[in-house]
N, C-alpha and C positions, 0 to 999 in steps of 0.2 A: 235603792238608797239615793241615787241621783235625783229621782223624782221627788222623794221626801225632802231633800235639801232645797229643791226649787220651790216646793209648797211652803216650806218654812220661811224662805226668803220673801215669798209673795205675801204671806200672812204678816210678816214683820213690816213690810212696806205699807200694807193696808192699815195695820194698827197705827203706824206713824201718821198716815194720812188722816185717819179718824181722829187721832189726838189733836192734830192741827185744826181739823174742821170744827171739833168741839170747842176749841179755844176761840173761835170767831165770836165777835160781839156784834149784835144787831139791835139798834134802837129805832123806833118809829115815832115821828112827831106829826101830829095831825092838828091843823088849825082851820078855822072858818072865819071869814070876815065879810060883813056887809060891804058891798062895793058898787060904785057907780058904773053903769054899763059902758061909759066912755073913759073910765079911769085908766091910769098908766101903771104898768108893771115892769119892774126891772129885776133881773136875776143874774147872779154871778156864781159860777161853780167851777171847781178845779178838776175833780175826778167824779164822773158819773153822768148818766143820761138824764135828759129832761124831756118830759112829755106834757104838752099843754093842750087841753081839750075844751072846746066851747060847750056851753050849756045855756038853755033858756032860763036864766036865773039872774038874781041880783046879789050874788055873793061869790066869793072866791074860796074854794076848798083846796087846802094845801096839805100834801103828804110828803114828808121828807124821810127817806129810809137811809139810816147811817149804818154802814158796815165797816168793821175794822178787824184786823187780824188779832188784836189783843186789847185789853182794857186801857193800857197806857196810851196806845194810839187813839183809841176812841175818846179819851179824855182831852186830847188836843183839838178835837173837832167841835165847832159850835156853829149853829145856824142863827144868824142875826136877822131879825125881822123888824121892819118899821112899817106900820100900817095905818092908813086912814081910809076914809070912804072914797077918795079919789086917787090915791097912790099907794102902791105896795112895793117895798124894796126887800129883796131876799139875797143874803150873801153867805157863802160858806167860808168860814174862817178856820185857820189852822194856827194854833199856838206854836211857838218855837220849840223844837225838840231839845230838851236839856241833856239828852243822852249823847255824849261825844265819843262813843265807842265804835263808831263806824256804822255801816249799813246792817240793820238787824232784819232786813227783808220784811219790813212792816208794810201792810197794804191797807188801803181804805178807799171808800167812795161814798158819795151822797147822791142818791137817786131821788129826783123830784118828780112829782105828779101834781099838776094843777088843773082844776076845773074852773073855768072862768066865763064871764058873760061874753056873748058873741062878739061884741064890738070893741072890746078892750084894746088899748094900745100896748103892744109889746115894745116898750120904750128902749130897753137895752138888755139884751140877753147875751151874756158873755160866758163861753165855755172853753176850758182848756183841753180837757180830755173827756169827750162824751158826745153822744148823738143828741140832736134836737128834733123832736117830732111835734108838729103843730097840726091839729085837726079842727077844722070848722071855724077858726078865728078869722074875722073879716077886717079887724082893725089894722093899723099900720104896724110894720115890723122893722126893728133895727137889731141886727144880730152879728156877733163876731165869734167864730169858732176856730180853734187852732188845730185840734185833732179830733175829727168826728164828722158824721154825715148829718145833713139837714134835709128834712122832708116836710113840706107844708102844702095843705090843700085849702081851697075855698077862699083864697086871698082876694081882696077887692081894693086895697088901699096902697099907699106909698110903702115901698119896701127897699131896705138897704141891707145887704148881706156881704160880709167879708169873711173868707175862709182861707186857711192855709193848706191843710191836708184833709181831703174828704170830698165826696160827691154832694151836690145839692140838686134837689128837684122841687120846683115850686109851681103850684097850679093856681091859676087865677080863675075863679068862677065868673067874675066880671071885673071890669075896671072902673066901676062907677065912682069910686072915691079916690082913684089914683091920679097923680100928676107926674110922679117920678119913680122909676124903678132902677136901682143900681146894684149890680151883682158882680163880685170880684172873687177870683180864686187863684191860688198858686198851683196846687197839685190836686186835681180832681175834676170831674165833669160837671158842667152846668146844663141842666135841663129845665126849660120853661115851657109850661103848657098854657096856651091862651085860648079864650073862648072864640067861637065863630063871630065875626063882625068886630073884632078888636080894633081899636084905633091907636096905633103906636108908631113912634118915630124910633127906628131901631138902629143901634150902633153896637157892633160886636167885633172883638179882635182877640186873636190868640198868638202866642209866641211859638208853641209847639202843640198843635192839635187841630182837628178838623172842625169846620163850622157847617151846619146844615139847617134848613128851615122848610116849613110847609107853606110858606106864603109867597113863593116865587121871587124872593129877593136874591139878587146875584151875589155870589161869594167870590172874592178876589184872593187868590193865593199869592203869597210873597215869592219873590224870585228865589230866595234862599230859605227863609223860615217864615212861619206864621201865615195867618189868613185874616181877612177882615170882611165885614159885611155892613152895608148901610142902605137903608131904604125906609119907605113910609108905607104903612098899612092903614087903610081907611083915611081918616082925616089927620092922623098923626098927633093927636092931642095929648097923648101920654108918652113921656120920654122913657125909653127902655135902653139901658146901657149895660153891656156885659163884657167883662175882660177876664181872660184866663191865660196863665203862663203855660202850664203843662196839663192839658186836658181838652176835651171836646166842649163845644157849645152847640146845643140843639134847641131850636125854637119850633115847638110843635103846636098844632091846632087840635083842640078838643073835638 
């Protein structure tokens, strides 16, 4: 009898879960735009991951997957797109909640996937809760993340990243188009991978966290807290600045 009660409770819980899952609402928006290979893209998202992948193409393909716990929540979400051949702006918008009965445990996210020309400029990528993954894009990057991780490979251009909570790892295949790289984090590790023969003027400092590098640059540890590192690799033609509050900084050689 005790086992039967436990089975009955389990079935009840599973039924409730299935009812909740079946109530979920999912919409997919797909768009394609003819786009200049050096065009600028900006994207602002509140909840959800963003993946940007390069292609040998002259267009941008956008897929936005909207997920919400119920239709009312879904109806509050919109994706605003302004597009031309040289600029693309994407923003997730939430209408005000007219329900004033307190927290209804509603959940939602918008997951973006973009296929873009190799050299596009990621002019402003702003995420509140979500990871950013960039593959093969060689144009400049300007990104701000509050809660989420950032991973990017194949970079060659100017890069500016500001993060609050989350690790970042950025790989530069070369620095042929770069003049300035600036990376800042509050809570999370910073990892930068540079090609052999890189020419960088390095400045790095932490409040609480270790600093290491593969280029023989001396690291100075603070008397009480923090560490800093300054040095020139090659001719130092590219400025590389890294600042971290709570987390490590690692400068690696490919």
